[in-house]
C-alpha positions in Angstrom: 114.1 123.4 67.8 111.8 124.6 65.1 108.6 125.9 66.7 105.2 126.2 65.0 104.3 129.9 64.9 100.6 129.2 64.6 100.7 126.9 67.6 102.6 129.4 69.7 100.0 132.1 69.0 97.1 129.9 70.1 99.0 128.7 73.1 99.6 132.3 74.2 95.8 133.0 73.9 95.1 129.9 75.9 97.5 131.0 78.6 95.8 134.4 78.8 92.5 132.6 79.1 93.6 130.5 81.9 95.3 133.3 83.7 92.6 135.9 83.5 89.3 133.9 83.0 90.1 130.8 85.1 92.4 132.7 87.5 95.1 130.0 87.5 98.4 130.7 89.2 101.8 130.6 87.6 102.5 127.1 88.8 99.4 125.8 87.1 100.1 127.7 84.0 103.6 126.3 83.8 102.3 122.8 84.2 99.9 123.3 81.3 102.7 124.7 79.2 104.8 121.6 80.0 102.0 119.2 79.0 101.5 121.0 75.7 105.3 121.0 75.0 105.4 117.2 75.6 102.6 116.7 73.1 104.2 119.0 70.5 107.5 117.3 70.8 105.8 114.0 70.2 104.1 115.2 67.0 107.1 117.1 65.7 105.3 120.5 66.4 102.6 119.8 63.8 99.9 122.4 63.6 97.1 121.7 66.1 94.6 122.0 63.2 96.1 118.7 61.8 95.2 116.8 65.0 94.2 113.2 64.5 93.0 110.8 67.2 96.0 108.5 66.4 98.3 111.2 67.7 96.6 111.1 71.1 96.7 107.3 71.2 100.4 107.1 70.4 101.2 109.9 72.7 99.6 108.1 75.7 101.6 105.0 74.8 104.8 107.1 74.6 104.0 108.9 77.9 103.6 105.5 79.7 107.2 104.6 78.6 108.8 108.0 79.2 111.3 108.4 82.1 111.7 111.3 84.4 114.9 113.3 83.8 115.4 113.7 87.6 114.9 110.1 88.8 115.2 108.1 85.5 112.1 106.2 86.5 108.9 105.9 84.4 106.5 108.8 85.0 104.1 108.3 87.9 100.4 107.7 87.1 99.6 111.0 88.8 101.9 112.9 86.4 100.5 111.1 83.4 96.9 111.8 84.5 97.7 115.5 85.1 99.4 115.8 81.6 96.5 114.1 79.8 93.9 116.2 81.7 95.7 119.4 80.7 95.7 118.3 77.0 92.0 117.3 77.2 91.0 120.7 78.6 93.1 122.4 76.0 91.6 120.6 73.0 88.1 121.1 74.4 88.8 124.9 74.5 90.5 124.8 71.1 87.5 123.1 69.4 85.5 126.3 70.1 88.0 128.8 68.8 87.7 130.6 65.4 89.8 128.8 62.7 89.7 125.5 64.6 85.9 124.8 64.8 85.8 123.3 61.3 88.9 121.2 61.9 88.3 119.9 65.4 85.4 118.5 67.4 84.8 118.4 71.1 85.0 114.7 70.9 88.6 114.8 69.9 89.6 115.8 73.4 88.1 112.6 74.7 91.1 110.6 73.2 93.3 112.1 75.9 91.4 110.4 78.7 93.4 108.0 80.8 92.2 104.5 81.4 89.9 103.9 84.3 92.6 101.7 85.9 95.3 104.3 85.6 93.0 107.0 86.8 92.1 104.9 89.9 95.8 104.3 90.6 96.7 108.0 90.2 93.9 109.1 92.5 94.5 106.5 95.2 95.0 107.9 98.6 98.4 107.2 100.0 99.5 107.6 103.6 100.7 111.1 104.2 104.0 111.2 106.1 104.1 113.7 108.9 106.4 114.1 111.9 105.2 113.7 115.5 105.5 116.7 117.8 108.2 114.8 119.7 110.2 114.5 116.5 109.9 118.3 115.9 111.1 118.9 119.4 114.1 116.6 118.7 114.8 118.7 115.6 114.6 122.0 117.5 116.9 120.6 120.2 119.5 119.7 117.6 119.5 123.0 115.9 122.1 125.6 116.9 120.9 128.9 118.2 124.0 131.1 118.6 124.2 133.3 115.5 121.4 135.3 113.9 120.9 132.9 111.0 120.8 129.9 113.3 118.2 131.6 115.6 116.1 132.5 112.6 116.1 129.0 111.3 115.2 127.4 114.6 112.4 129.9 115.2 111.1 129.2 111.7 110.7 125.5 112.4 109.0 126.2 115.7 106.7 128.8 114.1 105.6 126.4 111.4 104.4 123.9 114.1 102.9 126.7 116.2 100.7 128.1 113.4 100.5 125.5 110.7 101.0 128.3 108.2 102.0 127.4 104.6 105.6 127.9 103.7 104.9 130.6 101.1 102.9 132.5 103.6 105.7 132.2 106.2 108.2 133.5 103.7 106.1 136.7 103.2 105.0 137.4 106.8 106.1 140.7 108.4 106.7 141.5 112.1 103.3 143.4 112.4 101.4 140.2 111.5 102.5 138.5 114.7 100.6 139.4 117.9 102.1 137.7 120.9 99.6 139.3 123.3 96.7 137.7 121.5 98.9 134.7 120.6 98.0 134.9 117.0 99.1 135.8 113.5 97.0 137.6 110.9 97.6 136.3 107.4 96.7 139.4 105.4 96.4 138.5 101.7 97.3 142.1 100.8 100.8 141.4 101.9 101.0 137.7 102.7 101.1 135.1 100.0 98.2 133.0 101.2 96.5 130.2 99.2 93.6 131.6 97.1 94.6 135.1 98.4 92.5 134.6 101.5 92.9 136.6 104.7 92.3 135.0 108.0 93.6 135.0 111.6 95.4 132.0 113.1 95.7 131.5 116.9 98.6 129.5 118.2 97.9 125.8 118.3 98.4 124.0 121.7 101.7 122.4 120.9 103.6 123.5 124.0 104.8 126.5 125.8 108.4 125.7 124.8 107.5 126.0 121.1 105.8 129.3 121.7 108.8 130.6 123.8 111.2 130.0 120.8 109.0 132.2 118.6 108.6 134.9 121.3 112.3 135.0 121.9 112.9 135.4 118.1 110.5 138.4 117.9 112.2 140.0 120.9 115.6 139.5 119.2 114.4 141.2 116.0 113.1 144.2 118.0 116.5 144.5 119.7 118.1 144.6 116.3 115.9 147.5 115.3 113.4 145.7 113.1 110.1 147.5 112.6 106.5 146.4 111.9 107.0 146.3 108.1 110.2 144.3 108.2 110.2 140.5 107.5 109.4 138.2 110.4 111.8 135.7 108.9 114.2 137.8 106.8 116.4 136.8 103.9 120.0 136.0 104.5 122.2 139.0 103.5 125.7 138.5 102.1 128.6 140.7 103.0 132.3 140.8 102.1 134.6 139.1 104.6 138.1 140.2 105.5 139.6 138.2 102.7 137.3 139.7 100.1 135.1 136.6 99.8 131.3 136.6 100.5 130.5 135.8 104.1 126.9 134.9 104.9 126.4 136.3 108.3 123.7 139.0 108.3 120.0 139.3 108.2 118.3 141.4 105.6 115.0 143.2 106.3 113.4 141.8 103.2 111.0 138.8 102.9 111.9 135.8 100.8 110.7 135.9 97.2 109.5 132.2 97.5 109.5 129.3 99.9 112.5 127.4 98.5 114.9 128.7 101.2 112.5 127.5 103.9 112.4 124.0 102.5 116.2 123.9 102.4 116.2 125.0 106.1 113.8 122.1 107.0 115.9 119.6 105.0 119.1 120.5 106.8 117.4 120.6 110.2 115.9 117.1 110.0 119.1 115.7 108.6 121.0 117.3 111.5 118.6 115.5 113.9 119.1 112.2 112.2 115.5 112.1 111.0 114.0 111.7 107.5 113.1 114.9 105.8 109.6 116.3 106.4 108.6 119.4 104.4 107.0 122.4 106.0 103.6 121.4 104.6 103.6 118.1 106.5 103.3 120.0 109.8 99.7 120.7 108.8 99.1 116.9 108.8 100.8 116.8 112.3 98.4 119.4 113.6 95.4 117.7 112.1 96.4 114.4 113.8 96.6 116.4 117.0 93.1 117.8 116.5 91.7 114.2 116.5 93.2 113.7 120.0 92.2 117.1 121.5 88.9 118.2 119.9 85.8 116.8 121.7 83.0 118.8 120.1 82.1 119.8 116.5 82.7 123.4 117.4 86.2 122.7 118.5 87.0 120.8 115.3 85.4 123.6 113.2 87.6 126.2 115.0 90.7 124.1 114.4 89.8 123.8 110.7 89.3 127.6 110.4 92.6 128.1 112.1 94.3 126.2 109.3 92.5 128.5 106.8 89.9 126.0 105.7 86.3 127.0 105.2 85.0 123.5 105.5 85.9 120.9 108.1 85.7 118.3 105.4 88.7 119.9 103.7 90.8 119.4 106.8 89.8 115.8 107.3 90.1 114.7 103.7 93.3 116.6 102.8 95.2 116.2 106.1 93.2 113.8 108.3 94.2 110.4 107.0 95.0 108.2 110.0 98.5 106.7 109.8 98.6 103.0 109.5 100.1 102.4 113.0 97.4 104.5 114.5 94.7 102.8 112.5 96.0 99.5 113.8 95.8 100.7 117.5 92.3 102.0 117.1 91.0 98.8 115.5 92.6 96.7 118.2 91.2 99.0 120.9 87.6 98.4 119.7 87.8 94.8 121.0 88.2 96.1 124.5 85.5 98.8 124.2 82.7 96.5 122.9 80.8 96.3 126.2 81.0 100.1 126.8 79.6 100.7 123.3 76.8 98.3 123.8 75.9 100.1 127.0 75.9 103.4 125.3 73.7 102.1 122.5 71.2 100.7 125.1 71.1 104.0 126.9 70.6 105.9 123.7 67.6 103.6 122.7 66.1 104.0 126.2 66.4 107.8 125.9 64.7 107.8 122.5 61.9 105.6 123.8 61.3 107.8 126.8 61.2 110.9 124.6 58.6 109.3 122.2 56.5 108.2 125.1 56.5 111.8 126.4 55.1 112.9 123.1 58.3 114.4 121.6 58.6 113.7 117.9 
């Protein structure tokens, strides 16, 4: 592939801008790089200074027809929207850079806007799949717990439900971050890979003593093995040579995982073993949010639950994880028919109370 040196230099500057000025993470930077690569491949790596609106129009048409390498299906509307938004932001920035100001205008970036229809489809809220707590118990019951690796995997699934921690945070937790006496973990951003590098405590969610017992037993097991406070709470799998000279995966390292990919693999195998569809670790946060709607009775309780998930605003919890599943929505709607009289009584009582307060001079 023949690259354009001028383009490569300006793309490097843009990457540095996004990394240090906008504070974007590696995953976001890679997504932007992929979008730029798609556009350059379409134009034959022509210099960005030679941009014409026709290039953006034909690129959008080509993007709508492009197929995913993995699934061989046309790209989703969400992928298309993310790609076009990345290019729009890039050309907006590029129009203000020396050497490009006389060749590009800020209006050029507008040609990368997706249609209103495609934008609506891409942003449409879809039902978020999440396991029930009974399904998680079924998974835990099906998981073996004889060897060290099996015990770790089982405790990991239980821990994800008990705390709602993100998989990347779980992968970097150390033994000292777990406090069984206080029934909490402290997600310290100095050592734990939390979202937005935010430190916060998480107390165990009320999902059952049996779930908590699995985690407690796992911590005790690590202490018996001689693990210290700075060792991984869920350590990597270490490889050792077997009697025949082949690698035998039997041991626990003391190191944390470098990323969350091994955790997702454990979840995939665990749900498959239980005969259930795969639910990723992040879906457990939806499970816990659904539980909050059943247990929380006051705004303070809901706020505490939200903070326990690491959210500053309750609205984040409800909008990101609180969508009511279709079957639950059906039951709630049907239940309103049987509670109409009670609601009418409550409304009358409320009106009577307001009238009494006003007559007493309370404004």
